[in-house]
N, C-alpha and C positions, 0 to 999 in steps of 0.2 A: 742590722749591724753584724750579727753573727754570720750572715751569708757573705757579706763583704770581706770579712776576715778569712772565711773559708776559701773564697776565690783567690785572695791574695796569696794565701799559703800554697794553694795548688799551682799558681803561676810560678812561684819561687821554686817549687819542686821540679816543674817542667824545665825551667831554665838551667838547672844544675844537672839534669840527666843528659849524658852524652848522646849526640845525634848519631843515628846509624850512618856509617861511613862506607864509601866505595873506594877505600884505599887500595884495594887489590889491583893488580895489573890490568890496564885497560880502562879503569875508572868507571866500570859499568856501562860502557858504550859498545857499539858494534862497528868494527873496522877491520880492514885487511883485504886480502884477495884469496879467492878460491878458484883461480884459473878461469876457464870458460864458464864455470858454475857460479861466478861471483854474484850475478844478478838473480840466480835461482835460489829458492828456499831449500835448505837441506832436507833430506828425507826424515820424516818423523821417527822418533824413537820413544821407548817407554820413559826414559829419563827426561827427554825434552820433546813433547809432541809437536811443538812449533817453535820457530826461532824468529827473532826480529831481523828485518833486512839489514844488510850492511850499509852503513851511513857514509863511511869514508873508505875510499879504495883507490889505489893507483891503477887498477885494471878497469878500463872503460867497459861498461855494460852496453850491449847492443840493444838499441831501442827498436821497437816494432816499426818496420817500414810499410808505408801504404802499398797495397797490392798494385802491381803494374797492369794496366789494362792492355792486354796484348791483342784484343780484338780490334780490327781495323774499323774505322768509321764507315757507315753505310754510304755507298756512293750517292751523290746528289742526284735526285730524279731529273732525268733529261727530258727535254721537250719532245713534241711529236715529230712526225716525219718532215712536215713542211718547215718546222723551225730549224731542223738540221739541214734542209735543202732550200734555202731562201729563194733561189732563182725559180725553181719549179713552183714554189708557193706564190711568188709574185705573179708568174704567168697565170696560174689558176685564178688568183684573185682578180687579175685584170679582165679575164674573160667573163667571170661571173658578174663583175661590176658593170661591164659593158652591156650584158644581157639585161640586168635589172634596170639600168638607166634607160634602155630602150622601152621596156615595159611601162615604166613610170610616165614616159612622155608619149605613149600611144603608138610607138613604133613596133611593138611586139618584141619578143625575145630575139634580138638580133638586129633590130632597127630596120633600115630600108632593105636589107638583103632578103627579107621575107623568109619563106619556108626553107630555101636552100641555105640561107645563112644560119638558120636555126639548126638544120641538120649538120652543117659543117662544125658549128660550135659544139654540139653534143658529141660528135665523133671525136673532136679534139680533146674534149674533157675526158671522154672514156679512155682515149689513148694515154693521157697523162695519168689517170688512175691506175691503168695496167702497169705502166712503168714504175709508179710509186710502189705498187704491191710487190713487184719483182725485186726492187731494191730493198724493201723492208724484209722480205724472206731471205735475201742474200746476207743481210747483216745479222739476222737472228740465228742462222745455222751455225756459224763458228762459236757464238756464245753458248748455245745449247750443248755443243760438243765439248767445250771447255768445262762447263758446269758438270757434265756427266763424268768426265775424266777426274775432276777434283773430288766428286762424291765417291768415285770408285777408290781413289787413293785414301780417303778418310776411312772408308769401310775397312780397307785392308789394315790400316794402322790400329783401328779399334779391335780387330780380331787378333792382333799380335799380343803376346804376353807383356804386361807392363814391366818397366824397369824398376827394380827395387834397390835400395841402398840402406844398409844398416848404419846405426849411429856410430859404430866403431870404425867406419871407413871414411877417410877424409874426402872432401870434395875434389881436392887436387891429387895428383899422382904422388908416388913416394912409398906407399904401402905402410906408413907409420900409423898405428891406430890412434883414434881420438876418443877420449873418455872410455877407454877400455877398462872394465872392472879388474881389480887386483885383489889378491888374498891378503888378509892381515893376520899375522902370527902372534903367538903369545909374547915373543920378544918385542914385537911392535907395541902391544898394549902396555908392557912394562916401560917402554921408552916414553909413551904418552904420559903415564903417571909420573915418571921422574921429571919430565919437562914441566908438568904442572907445578911441582914443588920448587924446582930449580929457578924457573922464570919468576915466580912470585918472590922467592928469596932475593934474587938479584935486583928485582925492582924495588923491594923494600930497602935494600942497602944502597940503592942508587948506583949500582955497579954496571955502568954501560959497557965496559970492556968485556965483562962476563956475559952480558945479555947479547952481545954481538955474535957470539957463537951459538946462541939458542933460538934466535928469531930472525926473520927476514929483515933486510934493510928497511923495508917499508914499515914494519911493526916497530923496529927500533926508532924510527923517526917519530912515530906517534908517542911512544913511551918517553922519549926525550922531551917532547913538547909538554907532556903532563908533569914530568919531574921539574922542568924549568918553571912551569906555572906555579907549582907548589913552592919552589924556592923563592920566587918573587913575592909570595904571600907570607914567607917566613914559616912554612910548614914542611913536614916530611910525613910520608905515608909509611906505615908499618904493617907488614903482613907476616904473621907468625903461625907456626904449627898447622900448616896446610895438610889436610887429609882427604883423600878421595873416598867418597861414600858410595858412589854408584856411577857407572859409566856404560855407555852403549855406542857401538859403531853406527853412524848414520849412513855413510857411503865412503867408498874408496875407489879411486880410479887412476888412470895414467894418461897423460897427454903431454905432447911436446917435450918428451924426454924427462918428465918429472912425475913422481908419484904423489898423490894427494890422499889424505884421510881426514874425514870430518867426524869428530867424536863428541857426543853429548856427555857432559860430566857434572855431577852434583858433588860438591866438596864443602867441607867445613874449615873454618880458619878463624884466627883472631885478627880483626881488621879494625884499625883505628888511625887517626891522624893527630899529631902533636906539634906544638910550637917549638921551633928551633931554639928560641931564646931561653925559655924556662922549662921546657919539657912538658908543659901542661897539655892534657888531652882536650882537643877541641871537637873531635868527631869520633864516634865509635866508642868501644869499651875494651880496655886492655885486659879485662878479667873475664870476658864472656866470649864464647864461640858463636859465630854466625854461620849461616849456610848460603851458598850461591849455586845457581845452575846456569852453566854457560855451554856454548857449542864452540869448540876449538877445531880449527883446521890446521893440519900439519902437512909439510911437503918435504920431499927429499929428491935429490938427483939419483940417477942410477948408481947404486953402490955406495951412496952417501948415508948420512944419518938424518933423522927427522929434526926439523926446526918448525917453530910456530909461524903460521902464515896469516891467520885471521882469528878473531874472537867475535862471537855473536851472543847476544843475551837471549835467554829463553823468553818467549812471548807468552 
């Protein structure tokens, strides 16, 4: 009886304790675009040694294509000389058949023609064999010369220095670098920290107009979906007192006229959800700070300011 009362009291306590919330921007998911690196894992950092892969993105990732077999199929084995020259083969078969027929029925090799017939047939067979040998050598000589010249060309190509291409040079012309590393300054780090707080604050207030200047259209679409889903449930997310605790640069590069910077950030905040009707807290705790570690990717056009392009959760 005492045990039953203890379990009932414990269940009541559990029910009234607010559940940890993911009210912060992004809702604890991984989405957005990192340019050509969208499908690749960010470089590990001390703050976030690994990151969850991006689950939703407007940038299609290139899947591995099966290797193309450039080697030509081996030529089908051809038949012998007589299969390639049926007339000579038919003549040879006819002579041999006639000789064997005569031997089987007592006429000797050549039948009634006797010894002279035998000599004539042997001479004819020898002549046909000589012609066949000349034809065979004549066909083999061009093939051998062609094979020798092809081997010589292959040897020459192998001796030439191989062509190399760095990752910062595009496959097509134009000279614009692809994934060229860029330097990140102190001003850039300050911009990343300010964006962390500003975006969380705008999301908490449901201020889409303000967020439009802070995030890419893709990320704005995701955040709009999340806010709409909360509104349909009669809830609102509240994120307050955001503070960056630790941050590390994962990678920074330039491609297609845009600069990208992926930064791992560990930050603390007050994170909770409440009902719109009566203000009751249904998730999280309005009086306690929590911590989160995420990997944010920012982008900017040449001469522009940084905006948020992707959020990934630490794995």
